[in-house]
Backbone as a printed PyTorch tensor [residue, N CA C, xyz], in Angstrom:
tensor([[[13.1570, 84.7300, 22.4850],
         [13.2500, 83.5180, 23.1060],
         [13.6930, 82.2290, 22.2580]],

        [[13.0860, 82.1540, 21.0880],
         [13.3680, 81.3180, 20.0650],
         [14.8150, 81.4910, 19.7660]],

        [[15.2100, 82.6840, 19.2670],
         [16.5960, 82.7420, 18.9950],
         [17.6300, 82.3750, 19.9630]],

        [[17.4750, 82.6010, 21.2390],
         [18.2100, 82.2610, 22.3440],
         [18.3170, 80.9030, 22.3520]],

        [[17.0970, 80.2030, 22.3360],
         [17.0580, 78.7250, 22.6200],
         [17.7220, 78.1860, 21.2680]],

        [[17.6190, 78.4810, 20.0940],
         [18.3720, 77.9910, 18.8720],
         [19.8110, 78.1460, 19.1010]],

        [[20.1580, 79.3850, 19.4430],
         [21.6380, 79.5800, 19.7140],
         [22.1950, 78.4750, 20.8260]],

        [[21.5400, 78.4270, 21.7900],
         [21.9810, 77.5230, 22.8140],
         [22.0400, 76.0050, 22.3250]],

        [[21.0900, 75.6210, 21.5260],
         [21.1410, 74.3860, 20.9730],
         [22.2710, 73.9620, 20.0570]],

        [[22.5220, 75.0260, 19.2230],
         [23.5390, 75.0420, 18.2120],
         [24.9690, 74.9660, 19.0170]],

        [[25.1500, 75.7750, 20.1160],
         [26.2840, 75.8340, 20.7660],
         [26.5000, 74.4130, 21.4930]],

        [[25.4210, 73.7550, 21.8820],
         [25.5800, 72.4210, 22.3370],
         [25.7970, 71.2530, 21.3730]],

        [[25.9760, 71.8660, 20.1290],
         [26.2240, 70.6440, 19.0180],
         [25.1940, 70.2700, 18.2110]],

        [[24.0010, 70.6750, 18.4900],
         [22.8300, 70.0780, 17.7600],
         [22.8920, 70.4050, 16.2090]],

        [[22.4530, 69.3640, 15.4550],
         [22.7450, 69.4580, 13.9900],
         [21.3440, 69.6860, 13.2720]],

        [[20.2010, 69.6450, 14.0500],
         [18.9850, 69.8590, 13.3440],
         [18.1130, 70.5800, 14.5160]],

        [[17.4970, 71.8150, 13.9970],
         [16.6620, 72.7300, 14.7640],
         [15.1300, 72.3660, 14.3020]],

        [[14.2550, 72.0710, 15.0810],
         [12.9240, 72.0510, 14.7240],
         [11.9510, 73.2670, 15.4710]],

        [[11.4790, 74.0990, 14.8040],
         [10.7070, 75.2000, 15.3170],
         [ 9.1720, 75.0360, 15.0110]],

        [[ 8.6000, 74.7030, 16.2030],
         [ 7.0560, 74.3730, 16.2650],
         [ 6.2910, 75.7920, 16.2260]],

        [[ 5.5580, 75.9520, 15.1330],
         [ 4.5240, 77.0200, 14.8810],
         [ 3.1250, 76.9180, 15.3450]],

        [[ 2.7820, 75.8990, 16.0770],
         [ 1.6040, 75.4080, 16.3510],
         [ 0.7760, 76.6260, 17.1790]],

        [[ 1.5970, 77.4150, 17.9820],
         [ 0.9340, 78.3980, 18.8090],
         [ 1.1650, 79.8850, 18.2930]],

        [[ 1.5630, 79.9040, 16.9740],
         [ 1.8610, 81.0300, 16.4080],
         [ 0.7320, 81.5700, 15.4250]],

        [[ 0.0140, 82.7580, 15.7740],
         [-1.1840, 83.3820, 14.9820],
         [-0.4750, 83.8200, 13.8290]],

        [[ 0.4270, 84.7830, 13.8920],
         [ 1.0370, 85.7430, 12.7850],
         [ 2.6810, 85.4550, 12.9340]],

        [[ 3.2750, 85.8280, 11.6440],
         [ 4.4970, 86.1830, 11.7230],
         [ 4.8530, 87.6940, 11.2460]],

        [[ 5.3130, 88.5620, 12.0540],
         [ 5.5410, 89.8550, 11.6100],
         [ 6.9290, 90.0550, 11.2840]],

        [[ 7.2650, 91.3070, 10.8210],
         [ 8.6830, 91.6080, 10.4270],
         [ 9.6130, 91.2050, 11.4680]],

        [[ 9.4050, 91.6630, 12.6600],
         [10.4430, 91.1090, 13.7420],
         [10.4980, 89.7360, 13.7640]],

        [[ 9.3710, 88.8710, 13.5980],
         [ 9.5660, 87.3650, 13.5120],
         [10.4810, 86.9550, 12.4300]],

        [[10.2980, 87.5510, 11.1860],
         [11.0580, 87.2320, 10.1670],
         [12.4820, 87.4380, 10.3130]],

        [[12.6430, 88.5300, 11.0030],
         [14.0860, 89.0330, 11.2860],
         [14.9050, 87.9550, 12.2600]],

        [[14.1140, 87.5480, 13.1740],
         [14.7540, 86.6050, 14.0260],
         [14.8100, 85.0870, 13.4130]],

        [[13.8270, 84.7510, 12.5510],
         [13.9520, 83.5800, 11.7150],
         [15.2950, 83.4850, 10.9170]],

        [[15.4910, 84.6640, 10.2270],
         [16.4780, 84.9990,  9.6190],
         [17.8310, 84.7240, 10.1890]],

        [[18.0190, 85.1340, 11.3570],
         [18.9000, 85.1500, 12.3300],
         [19.2590, 83.5930, 12.7550]],

        [[18.1820, 82.7250, 12.9670],
         [18.1970, 81.4710, 13.3260],
         [18.8250, 80.6640, 12.0650]],

        [[18.2980, 81.0650, 11.0690],
         [18.6160, 80.4220,  9.6270],
         [20.1120, 80.5030,  9.5300]],

        [[20.5170, 81.8540,  9.4810],
         [22.1100, 82.1060,  9.4900],
         [22.8890, 81.4900, 10.4690]],

        [[22.5460, 81.4170, 11.6920],
         [23.4110, 80.7230, 12.6410],
         [23.3240, 79.1500, 12.3960]],

        [[22.2560, 78.6700, 12.1300],
         [22.2440, 77.2380, 11.7410],
         [23.1850, 76.8770, 10.5890]],

        [[23.1740, 77.5760,  9.5030],
         [23.9790, 77.4680,  8.3160],
         [25.4660, 77.5990,  8.7070]],

        [[25.7880, 78.4170,  9.6000],
         [27.1370, 78.6210,  9.9730],
         [27.6910, 77.5140, 10.9120]],

        [[26.5730, 76.9560, 11.4280],
         [26.9620, 75.4980, 12.2730],
         [26.8610, 74.2270, 11.5760]],

        [[26.4370, 74.4400, 10.3250],
         [26.2760, 73.2190,  9.5790],
         [24.8730, 72.4120,  9.8820]],

        [[24.0200, 72.9750, 10.3890],
         [22.9240, 72.3440, 11.0410],
         [21.5430, 72.7570,  9.9940]],

        [[20.7040, 71.8810, 10.1070],
         [19.4250, 72.0030,  9.3610],
         [18.2250, 72.5740, 10.3100]],

        [[17.3850, 73.4330,  9.5210],
         [16.2260, 74.1300, 10.1970],
         [15.0800, 73.4930,  9.7280]],

        [[14.0740, 73.0990, 10.5080],
         [12.7710, 72.4240, 10.1890],
         [11.7060, 73.2840, 10.8110]],

        [[10.6210, 73.8790, 10.0540],
         [ 9.4930, 74.5620, 10.5910],
         [ 8.4340, 73.5580, 10.5900]],

        [[ 7.7940, 73.4230, 11.6460],
         [ 6.4940, 72.6110, 11.7270],
         [ 5.3580, 73.4360, 12.2450]],

        [[ 4.0040, 72.7060, 11.6550],
         [ 2.9130, 73.4570, 12.2620],
         [ 2.5560, 74.6920, 11.7510]],

        [[ 3.1280, 75.0930, 10.3790],
         [ 2.7860, 76.3510,  9.9800],
         [ 1.4710, 76.6080,  9.3700]],

        [[ 0.8680, 77.5710,  9.5230],
         [-0.5370, 77.8920,  8.8450],
         [-0.2100, 78.1740,  7.3280]],

        [[-1.2190, 77.8940,  6.5600],
         [-0.8570, 78.1590,  5.0340],
         [-0.3960, 79.5660,  4.7430]],

        [[-0.8770, 80.4730,  5.4560],
         [-0.6140, 82.0090,  5.1870],
         [ 0.9600, 82.3560,  5.5170]],

        [[ 1.2650, 81.5380,  6.6080],
         [ 2.7490, 81.6950,  6.9710],
         [ 3.5170, 81.0140,  5.8390]],

        [[ 3.2760, 79.8410,  5.4600],
         [ 4.0090, 79.2320,  4.4430],
         [ 4.1400, 79.9680,  3.0510]],

        [[ 2.9710, 80.6130,  2.7680],
         [ 3.0340, 81.4790,  1.5980],
         [ 3.8670, 82.7130,  1.8160]],

        [[ 3.8270, 83.3550,  2.9890],
         [ 4.8690, 84.6040,  3.3870],
         [ 6.1780, 84.0870,  3.3160]],

        [[ 6.6480, 82.9350,  3.9290],
         [ 7.8360, 82.5100,  3.9760],
         [ 8.5130, 82.0350,  2.5690]],

        [[ 7.5290, 81.5790,  1.6500],
         [ 7.8490, 81.1990,  0.3910],
         [ 8.1200, 82.5930, -0.3770]],

        [[ 7.1480, 83.4150, -0.2590],
         [ 7.4770, 84.7780, -0.9240],
         [ 8.6680, 85.5620, -0.5700]],

        [[ 9.1720, 85.2520,  0.6580],
         [10.3530, 85.9000,  1.1520],
         [11.4770, 85.0990,  0.7400]],

        [[11.5210, 83.8580,  0.1010],
         [12.5420, 83.0780, -0.0580],
         [13.2610, 82.2220,  0.8860]],

        [[12.4900, 82.3260,  2.1430],
         [12.9870, 81.4080,  3.1770],
         [12.9260, 79.8820,  3.2710]],

        [[11.7780, 79.5780,  2.3950],
         [11.4460, 78.1210,  2.1190],
         [12.5760, 77.3900,  1.3090]],

        [[13.5240, 78.2210,  0.6820],
         [14.7530, 77.6690,  0.1730],
         [15.7950, 77.2570,  1.0820]],

        [[15.6070, 77.6040,  2.1920],
         [16.7460, 77.4800,  3.3230],
         [16.2820, 76.6280,  4.4040]],

        [[15.0470, 76.3450,  4.5780],
         [14.5570, 75.4640,  5.4480],
         [13.6130, 74.3220,  4.9690]],

        [[13.3840, 73.3140,  5.8330],
         [12.2720, 72.2580,  5.5160],
         [11.1020, 72.5240,  6.2780]],

        [[10.0500, 72.4900,  5.4340],
         [ 8.6360, 72.5530,  5.9690],
         [ 8.0580, 71.3810,  6.1880]],

        [[ 7.6520, 70.9460,  7.5010],
         [ 7.1440, 69.6910,  7.8710],
         [ 5.8350, 69.7440,  8.4180]]])
């Protein structure tokens, strides 16, 4: 659902995607794959990606995987 909505917003000309993780308990490997797809699509459209309300362990995981170099954590 996240990937579809982000693609829809990018297709509509959105230049910044904000993904709210306030209701997310964990991010598994499938979730990482989806986030990589969102980041890649945004980069191809010249859009910025912002992740909000991440739990500390999720930030650590994204940092370890190098995703924090491609998104803004707010």
